[in-house]
Structures are given as C-alpha cells and as structure tokens.
N, C-alpha and C positions, 0 to 999 in steps of 0.2 A: 425608830429608824435604825438602819442599817449598823451594827454596832462591829466590833472587831474578837467580840466571843466566839469561838467553835469555827470548822470550817465552814467553807461557802456550802457546801451539802446537808451538814447541819443544820444551817441558818432556812435552808430551803424547805429541810423537812418538818421543821419547828413550825414556820407557817403554815406548810399543807396541813399538819395536824389541828392546827388553830382553826382554821377555813371547815377542815372536816369535822371539828368539835361541834360547828354551828349549822352545819347542812352537810348532807349525803349526798347532794346535786353534784355530777360526774361531767365536766364539760368535754365538747368534742371538738369546738372550735375557738381560739383565741382573738377578740379582736381588740385591737388599740384603734383608740379613737382620740385620731388627729385634730389640730385645727379644723373647724366646721362639721367635725363627725359628732361632735360631743351630743348634740340631742337627741343622736342615733340611741342613747342610752335609756330614752323616756319609751322607745320603741320595744325595748327588751321586756319579754313580761318575765320581771324579776322573779326571783327565787330568794336569794340573799344579796345583802350589799353590804360591803364593809370601807369607811372612810381609811384613806392608806394608813393615817394616823393611829387606827388603832390596830391594825397587823404587825407582828413580830418581825422585826427585819426589816421593813420596807421604807422605801426614800419616800419621804414628803414631796408632794409636788408644789412648785411655787411660782413657775411660769404663767404669764397672763393667759386667762384662757382654758387651762388645765386644774380640773375642780380636785383630781385627786381620788377615786372612788373605784372599787373594785365591784363588778356586778357580775351574779351569775344568775342565768336564766335562758328563756327559748328565744330564739328568732329566727322566723320563717321556719319553723318546726325544727330547729337545730340547736344543739344543746352548748351556749357559748360563754365563755366569760370575758366579759369586755372591761376596757382598761380607760376609764373617763379622766383622760390627761394621764400624761407621762412625765418623766423625771429628763432631764439633759443635763450631760457634763458640764456645761457653762453655770448651771446650779451650783455647782463646786464638787456634785458628787465623780465618782471616776466609771469609768466604763462598765465595771463589773456590776458595781450599784444599779445605775443604769437599765443594767440589762436582766436586773433580780427578779423582778415582778412576773416578767414574760419565762422565766425558769421555774414559779412558782406554779403559773399557770399551767405548763409542761407536764411537771409531776403532778397536777390536779386532774391531769387525764386528755388535755387538749394536744392534738398530735398535726392540726393544722392552724398558722396565723396571718391573718391579714393585719399588714402594720400600714396604717394611715401616716400621714403628714401632710403639711404647708410647706411647698417648696419654690422658690425663684426661679424663675424659667432662664436658660443661657442657650437654647435655641433660638434664632431668631426668626424662625419660623413658625414658634408658635404664639399665643396670646394669655394674658391672664386671664384667669378663669376657665380653661381647661384641665382635664384629668391626666396623668400620666402615670402609665403603669410602667414599673423598674423593670429593666432588663438585666440590670447590674449596678454596681457600685464602685466607687471609688474612696477608699479610703483616706482621704485628704487629711484627716489629723494626724493619724499614723498611731492611733493608739487602738488597745484590743480589748474586749472582756475576758481573754482568756490570758492575760499575762499574768505568771506567777507559776507556782506549781499545779500540776496537773492533775484532777480528781476522776480518775477513767469511770467512774460511777456517771460523769456527766458528759464523757464521750473522749473521743481520742487526743493526744497530745498535739497532735498536726491534722485539724482536718481540714478538708479538700473544700475550697471556696467556688469552684466552678458551678454553673449554675445556681448560684446561690436562692435565686428566686424560681421555685419549681418553672419547669416547662409547661408540665399538664395544666396546670392552676393559671400561668399566663394565657393560656390558648383559650381555654373555660372566661376568663374575664375579656378577650375579646369575643367570644361570642354572646355573652352578656351586654357587650357593648352595642354591637350589631342590634342587637334586639330591641335594645333601648334607645337605638337608633341616635348616638352621638359618636362624637368623633373622639377616639381614645388614641393620646399620644403612647408612644412607648419610646424610653431612652433609660441613659445611664444617671442616676442620682451620688451627686458627690457629698460626701459628708466634712461640712464645713463645723468646727467647734466652737463658734462664735463666743458671747454672746453678740460680739460687733458683726454688721455686715462686713461682707467683703471689700476690699479696695478693689477699684479699676482693674489694678495691675492683677492683682488674684484673682479676678475674674476672668481675666484673659487668659490666665495660666491653667483653670479649669476647665476652660471652652477648649484649648488646645490640646488637653489630656484626653477630651472625648465627652466632656460632661455635657449633659443635656438640661440637667437642673441642680440646684444647691439647696441644701437644706442642713439642721442642727440637731438632726435626731437620726433615729431609724438602724444605722449602721450596726452601732454596737447590740441591737435588739436582734437583728437579722444574725450577727456572728453565734451569739450564745445559740441561738435554736437550731442554727444550722450544726453546733456541734453537740448539740440533742440528738440530732436526727429528726428534727420537726421540718415539717413542708412549710416555705413561707412565699405570701404574695406580697409585694409590695405597691403601695398605690400613692399619689400624692397631689394635692390641689397645688396646681400652679397660682400662688394666690398674689405675683408680680413678676415683670421681666426685668430680671437682674443684667442687663446688658450694660456693658460697660463704657459704649459710644452715646448712650443717652445722657440728657442734663438731669434727670431725677431719677433718686432711688427710692421705691416705696420705704415710707415710715413703717412702725410696728402697729399703729393704728389702722393705715390702709390697708397691710395685710391682714390685720382680724377682720376688717370690713369685708373684703374678697372672699376669705374665705367665708364667712357666714352668708354673702351673696349664695354661693355657688354649695352651700351646705346640703341643699334639696336635693337635687343632682347627684352630688357623690352620696348620700345616704341613701337614694334608689340605688345605686350601680351597688352599692356593696349589701344591700340586701339581695338584691338579683341573684350576687355570686355566691353568698349563703344559703339561697334558695336551691342553687343549680349544684351545690357541691355533693 
C-alpha cells in the first residue's frame, strides 16, 4: 500500500522499476476495467500479471467486484496495461492514491487510456443497460489528486481540463458504436464520492447542473492522466436509473447484476475501440 515515504514521483518510479524488473513489456494503451468489464482481463494475451498487494506503494482494492490485479499483455494486437479493478476514495483513499495506478501505467509507456465504470443514469430519456461515452465531467466531490505541492515532472501546476476527454477518441468511439450497430449515449459524468447513494435532493441538484450520469470513480484518474498529458476516453455502463421521482433506487446487488448482463456488449465495444486505435 502507498506509504508516506518519498515523493509521489519517487513512489511511481519505484513501482515502475519493480514491474520492469519482472518484464520488459511496454504498454501503449491503459484500460481500467470497471464493473462489468472484469472478464475482459481473461481475453488479454497476458505477458505478466501482478496482484496490487505485491506492487510497491499500490493501493489495495476492497470494493465488491474489483479483484485488484495489474495485467500486461496484448489485446486486439495492441500492447496494453489493464487494471482489473480500481480503488475509490470511499474506501478511505485520497484522490492521489486512487489515481496512482494509472500514473504508473503512464510511466510504463501507456499514452492513451480507456477509463470504464458503472454509473447511475440521471437522464430520463435513457435506460439501464445502455452505454455512455463521457463528454465531460462534474467534480461534485470537490477533490483533486493534484492537491499539494506540484512536481513539474508530472505536469504543470494548473493543467487545463477543457476537453479532458479526447475529442478524436470520442469520435472514434462513435464510429465503432455505429459499426457494432448499437445506440451509444454521450453525456456528462458527475463524480459522487459515496459510498452512500445520493439522496433525492442531491440527484436533483446534479441533474440541474447538467449531469447525465453519476458515479463514484473515474474523475481523479482522468485529472491525474490529463495532468501527465495522456489522452483519455471515458466510458460507463448505465447500470441503474438514479431518477429522484421514482420510488425505487437500485441496490448494490442490482447494480452488479445489470453490469454483468451488459458486460458482453461492453467488452465487445472496448475491444472494437482498441482495435481501431
């Protein structure tokens, strides 16, 4: 687990050196396997695999459905580093700790990242089971992985987050969705820190701010990766509809069940994007 010894850059460097001491494989693309995408790890032609607990300074994943394993290998002919499970701030981690694994992936060689997640739909025109492409985000938690002294080796003090999600990658995602003949939603993802689901009033506020979906991850990773200069694509499986006027809000188990049912299409979509990169 990440400790407090040494700078963030030193911790990243030590983790990278550990991985490179085990394999010389250099990834080009990073893939965060959120809820429903975990089985995609089995489709990767693995060269090396590390439980998070064995990696220096790595945070350990404790959330249901998040195994916590770093995988290096090939998918659709591309060299990838995949994260089977992520960590969240609601587990007790800081935003910087939550983004640490992706920073390691960048320094291992990945310059493009596909960040996936499960999310609750706020747009009343959408349905559970659909896929959403992130057009932008709302950092409703008000937290940042960049808080504290800035290290210029990681990026500028004040990075610009206009177009945090790469426009060319978003265009590519739409092209793949059309080729696979399914409706790809596009909208704004709001980061809710959790672990409790949002109240009716909170959901109304987020919807009034322009959010189309709500989730408990992703944004710290995106901020840290854009700070580094990586290209980022955000994707979510809409696992439930978080509509405040409705009587029922999905439970944790119901969310996981919907994510699993839609997992095959989600995995096919991600494979299509990776192949087209």
